[in-house]
Residue, then its C-alpha position, 0 to 999 in steps of 0.5 A: m495519446v499514448r501515455p509515458i511509461v513513467p510519467l516525468t513529473d516535478k516530483f520524479i525528477n526531484e527525488l531522483v536526484r537525491p535519494r534517501g534512506p528512511a527517517n522518523v519511522p513512527a515507532v510501534g508502540s505510538e499512534a498510526p499517522d493519520f491521511t485521507l487519500p482517493y482510492a481506486q479498486f477493481l470491482s469485479g462484475p456482474p453486470e461488468d469488470r469496472v474499476e471505481y476511483g475518486r472516492t476518499i478512505t480516511l485512515s483514521a475512520l476503520r479505527g475498528r477494525p485492525v488495517v494492514l497498510n502497505l507502501t508500495r513502489i509503483f512508478s506506473e501501470r507499465v513499470f512495477c518495482p520487481n521486489c515490491a511486484p510479487h509481492l503485491a500479487s500474494l496480496r491480491a492470491q492470498y486476500s482471502e486471508f485479510s477478508r477472513r479476519n476483517v482486517h482492511l488491507l490498504v495499498v498505497s502508491s505514490t501515482d495520480l489518481e489518473t495512473t493509480s486507476y489504471v493500475a487497478e485495472v492491471l492487478r484486478a486486486p480486490f482491495p483498493i490502491l490509494s493515490d498519494p502523489d506529493w508522497k504525505v503519506f510516505t513522508g508522514y511513515g518515514m520512508g526513504s527513495a530510489f530512483g525517482a520513487p519511494l522505498p516501501g513498508v508494510f505497517i499492521i495497525d490494530a483496531q484502536g489505531i496503534i501501530r503493532w508491527s511494521w517492514v521498512a525496506p532499508f536503502s538498497p536495491i536488493f530487497s524482499p517485503p514480508p510474506i503473507e505468512e508473517l504478516t498473518a501470524v502477526l494479525d493472528s497475536i494481536g487478535a484478528t484471528p480467521t473465522t470459520t465458517a460451518 
């Protein structure tokens, strides 16, 4: 069966007809809203490349290390937000900047788990992509929506679970997610300095 370019779910249709801007975004200095979501992740071989999916991640279980929480805008594995796709590519290309700072990098998509597994395969990214088809996390973090998909945002959460920095996309077709250099500068400022190899 041919997969649709954009799955026409009830959620997509309902949100398509009622676009809105961000609201009730958690403040910097507040505790990050907790959640548990299933995820998909591309794993390089050996013995072979594969996508692992179905396990869950709970945000509060990651305390002890900082988290970069990236809420991204993906319609399907074939349709990415034109503003978000370059940002996701940068996260993949510069993933070592996060791993050497001992930081968890989480990407959340509004696609269902099956579609999220295809997204993970297409991106071939080393970080987990979490599936939030009911938009519970997007709503909990105050994201708006447009054209049937949630608007993106980025939150940097410290090792104690406190939001230390955030960026939320405006209600506009034109926006620029923060560059990786800005994210790593914030991480350095909260003590997530990179390790060096001898």
